[in-house]
SENUMAR-103402 format. One line per 3 residues: number of its first residue (from 1); their letters; for each residue x, y, z of C-alpha. Coordinates in steps of 0.1 Angstrom, whole numbers. Layout:
NUM = A = X/Y/Z; ...
***
This chain:
1 = MRS = 233/277/226; 233/247/249; 199/259/264
4 = YLT = 184/262/229; 197/227/219; 183/212/251
7 = TYL = 149/227/245; 149/215/209; 158/179/219
10 = LFV = 130/179/245; 106/191/219; 116/163/195
13 = ICL = 113/137/223; 78/149/231; 68/146/195
16 = AAY = 81/110/193; 64/101/226; 30/116/215
19 = PGI = 25/110/178; -10/125/181; 7/159/182
22 = LSA = 21/153/147; -14/147/133; -33/173/153
25 = QSV = -39/193/122; -52/163/102; -79/157/128
28 = MPA = -92/193/129; -130/193/123; -147/213/95
31 = FLE = -169/243/98; -201/253/79; -220/286/79
34 = GRI = -248/298/56; -280/316/51; -315/302/44
37 = VDA = -341/324/25; -374/321/8; -368/312/-29
40 = ETG = -396/336/-41; -392/366/-19; -356/364/-7
43 = EPL = -367/370/28; -347/352/55; -362/322/72
46 = RGA = -359/324/110; -361/293/131; -354/268/103
49 = HVF = -340/235/115; -305/229/100; -286/196/106
52 = LSG = -263/171/92; -282/138/86; -273/110/109
55 = TQI = -254/131/134; -260/152/166; -248/183/147
58 = GTV = -277/208/142; -290/243/150; -317/268/140
61 = TNP = -313/299/119; -312/333/135; -335/363/125
64 = SGR = -313/369/95; -316/333/84; -280/326/92
67 = FQL = -265/295/109; -233/279/119; -224/243/123
70 = NRI = -191/236/141; -171/204/150; -180/186/117
73 = PAG = -160/155/113; -144/151/79; -163/129/55
76 = SHR = -195/128/34; -225/145/50; -260/155/39
79 = LVV = -271/190/49; -308/191/56; -329/222/61
82 = SFI = -364/218/74; -390/246/78; -428/243/80
85 = GYE = -444/253/47; -413/248/26; -398/219/6
88 = RDP = -369/200/22; -340/201/-2; -310/181/12
91 = VDM = -276/188/-2; -248/162/-2; -214/176/8
94 = IFR = -179/163/14; -159/179/41; -122/176/45
97 = AGE = -103/182/77; -103/218/88; -124/229/58
100 = HKN = -146/260/60; -177/259/37; -204/285/31
103 = VYQ = -238/278/17; -267/300/5; -299/279/2
106 = RLK = -333/291/-12; -363/270/0; -394/268/-21
109 = PVV = -428/273/-5; -451/243/-7; -487/238/3
112 = YEM = -495/208/25; -529/194/32; -523/195/70
115 = DEI = -557/180/78; -547/148/59; -519/141/85
118 = YAG = -544/135/113; -574/125/94; -584/91/82
121 = NLD = -596/59/98; -568/46/120; -586/13/125
124 = NRW = -575/-22/136; -559/-28/102; -538/3/106
127 = ERH = -528/-8/141; -516/-42/127; -496/-24/100
130 = LDR = -481/-1/127; -469/-31/147; -454/-46/116
133 = FKR = -437/-14/107; -422/-10/142; -408/-45/141
136 = LFL = -392/-39/106; -381/-3/112; -372/0/149
139 = GES = -362/-37/151; -368/-66/175; -338/-63/197
142 = TLA = -339/-57/235; -331/-21/228; -362/-18/206
145 = DST = -384/-24/237; -374/10/250; -377/28/217
148 = TIV = -410/44/207; -425/64/179; -441/94/196
151 = NPE = -463/105/167; -473/72/149; -505/89/136
154 = VLR = -485/105/107; -478/71/92; -497/56/63
157 = FES = -493/21/50; -500/0/19; -499/-38/18
160 = RWW = -503/-61/-12; -513/-97/-12; -481/-108/-28
163 = GRF = -461/-95/2; -452/-60/-6; -454/-36/23
166 = TAE = -447/1/21; -450/31/45; -449/68/42
169 = ALA = -447/95/69; -468/127/63; -446/145/88
172 = PLQ = -412/138/105; -412/109/128; -404/117/164
175 = IEN = -386/87/179; -375/84/216; -348/59/224
178 = RAL = -348/55/261; -322/26/259; -295/48/243
181 = GYR = -307/82/254; -315/99/221; -345/117/206
184 = ITY = -345/113/168; -363/134/143; -366/111/112
187 = YLD = -376/124/78; -386/91/61; -382/93/24
190 = EFF = -389/56/15; -398/24/33; -402/-8/14
193 = HSG = -404/-45/25; -409/-75/3; -401/-111/11
196 = SRT = -371/-111/34; -357/-77/22; -364/-44/39
199 = RWT = -350/-11/28; -355/25/38; -340/59/33
202 = GDR = -343/92/51; -326/119/71; -324/118/108
205 = HFV = -311/141/135; -300/129/170; -304/149/202
208 = ELS = -292/136/235; -318/132/262; -311/146/296
211 = PAD = -305/118/321; -325/119/353; -295/110/374
214 = STQ = -259/96/372; -273/60/372; -292/67/340
217 = AAY = -263/85/324; -240/55/331; -267/32/317
220 = WKE = -269/51/284; -231/53/282; -228/16/285
223 = NRE = -256/9/260; -241/32/235; -207/16/237
226 = KAF = -223/-19/233; -244/-7/203; -213/7/186
229 = EGS = -191/-23/193; -193/-49/165; -215/-26/144
232 = LRH = -209/-22/107; -195/13/113; -171/-2/139
235 = FFL = -161/-28/113; -153/-2/86; -133/20/110
238 = SLM = -113/-10/121; -108/-21/85; -95/13/75
241 = DHR = -72/15/105; -58/-20/99; -71/-31/133
244 = LSA = -96/-59/125; -79/-85/147; -72/-60/175
247 = EGF = -108/-49/176; -121/-85/176; -131/-91/140
250 = LLY = -126/-122/118; -130/-118/81; -139/-145/55
253 = SQR = -149/-144/18; -177/-164/4; -182/-173/-32
256 = QSV = -215/-185/-45; -214/-222/-55; -231/-237/-85
259 = HGD = -260/-247/-61; -265/-210/-51; -251/-216/-16
262 = FRR = -224/-192/-3; -214/-212/28; -199/-240/8
265 = NTF = -171/-217/-5; -159/-199/26; -122/-190/32
268 = RTN = -101/-165/51; -94/-133/32; -67/-107/34
271 = PER = -83/-74/43; -57/-55/23; -70/-70/-9
274 = IIQ = -105/-56/-6; -99/-20/5; -76/7/-6
277 = ETG = -71/44/1; -83/69/-25; -57/95/-16
280 = DER = -84/118/-4; -80/121/34; -91/87/46
283 = FFV = -118/80/20; -115/43/10; -127/22/-18
286 = LNF = -142/-12/-9; -144/-38/-37; -150/-76/-35
289 = SGR = -172/-102/-52; -195/-126/-35; -200/-120/2
292 = LEI = -180/-111/32; -186/-130/64; -178/-108/93
295 = IYT = -175/-123/128; -173/-102/159; -158/-121/188
298 = EQG = -160/-96/216; -198/-97/221; -225/-123/219
301 = EDS = -258/-122/201; -289/-105/215; -312/-130/232
304 = RYP = -338/-122/206; -317/-129/176; -322/-167/173
307 = RWN = -359/-163/172; -357/-134/147; -333/-156/126
310 = RTI = -356/-185/128; -331/-207/146; -350/-211/178
313 = TRG = -335/-246/184; -304/-229/197; -296/-202/222
316 = PAR = -277/-169/215; -242/-176/201; -211/-162/218
319 = VQT = -201/-143/186; -220/-121/162; -219/-133/125
322 = SYL = -229/-109/97; -226/-109/60; -221/-80/35
325 = QLN = -228/-81/-3; -221/-52/-26; -250/-40/-48
328 = KRP = -225/-19/-69; -188/-22/-73; -168/-6/-58
331 = ITI = -183/15/-30; -168/43/-11; -163/44/27
334 = DPN = -159/79/43; -137/87/73; -166/81/97
337 = GEI = -171/45/86; -202/53/65; -210/40/30
340 = VET = -213/70/7; -236/54/-19; -272/49/-10
343 = YGA = -281/12/-12; -245/5/-20; -245/-28/0
346 = TRF = -269/-53/15; -265/-66/50; -274/-101/62
349 = GYY = -272/-119/94; -266/-99/126; -262/-66/108
352 = SFQ = -297/-71/93; -311/-77/128; -298/-43/140
355 = RVA = -323/-16/130; -330/20/141; -332/12/178
358 = DKT = -297/-1/177; -280/28/159; -257/55/174
361 = PKD = -251/87/155; -224/87/128; -204/113/149
364 = YLP = -204/90/179; -173/72/192; -168/55/226
367 = EET = -148/77/249; -120/52/252; -111/38/217
370 = SLI = -80/29/199; -94/38/165; -75/66/148
373 = TLT = -101/85/128; -108/120/117; -138/120/140
376 = QIN = -115/122/170; -112/159/177; -100/181/206
379 = SDQ = -133/196/218; -114/222/238; -102/238/206
382 = IPE = -136/241/189; -167/261/201; -200/245/206
385 = NN = -227/247/179; -248/279/180
***
């Protein structure tokens, strides 16, 4: 009896000392399996590319058209299936911790004018449009210097005299980011720029590049951590974990004055007033009026930012200042720190400066982090993707 009591007490002490044990079940990742077939014949589609948009999670279907995706962090995800000669039909899904889902997707055949992709007069005007697109889409940060579009010939542009600039991709963009160590397949659905506003939507899949040596691996690791730190996703995760100050964020509210200026009405805000849990496994609702001013104190501005922001009379600041305004109220934040609603918010300031070249996958977290999220899983318990 004494031996049993001693063992029990040691077990309780261990639980108290390591609270992560108590929540191990809550951080278990989800699992998805399914089958992809031709919508007309019912024949399985072998070799279809299946992935969760914005992540590194992806695979290809086997001869039976079946696939499995493991280690899926809880949250909102978009399942994308791509196969030459078939329509892409993304499916929005919500995964809860440890959930097992099964899908059966029928892809419709479609006829593409393949010659159109590589035909046309890619003249000097197209080259100028491409340069403009790369600045707006990839960005103008130092990381953008090492990011290239491998197949730019698939891009087509349209520009109007009043400032409207649009782009479409006749095939998935293949982007290589040698600063962060990723190859990105980007299915661009929309790209629009007018005045000072740029917006785009699309589905993207990240694949890690193989480093040439340990030096390059360390370089990529450091750059990924820097790209994540201070990002909008880092801010949301810190906000949900009640760790804004600990993670280096200062938060202010801005109300628009009668003169249309936000900066004249700026005051500290209580984070607890703008965000609340939905009761659905770390999904949160964010609601505020006016703008949020978000200051990240642990990292300074990119050396290119003052010129991009047209404040070339000064050098890079020691902090990063960004602004967030809701386009609809409220918006939902999933456990990965992502906004669920497309175009749910508009970013200004430093967050607007950060573009595709500065983004890490939505399932990425630095190896050493104090953030407690559902994306932190024990990789030893879960098999790799097929």
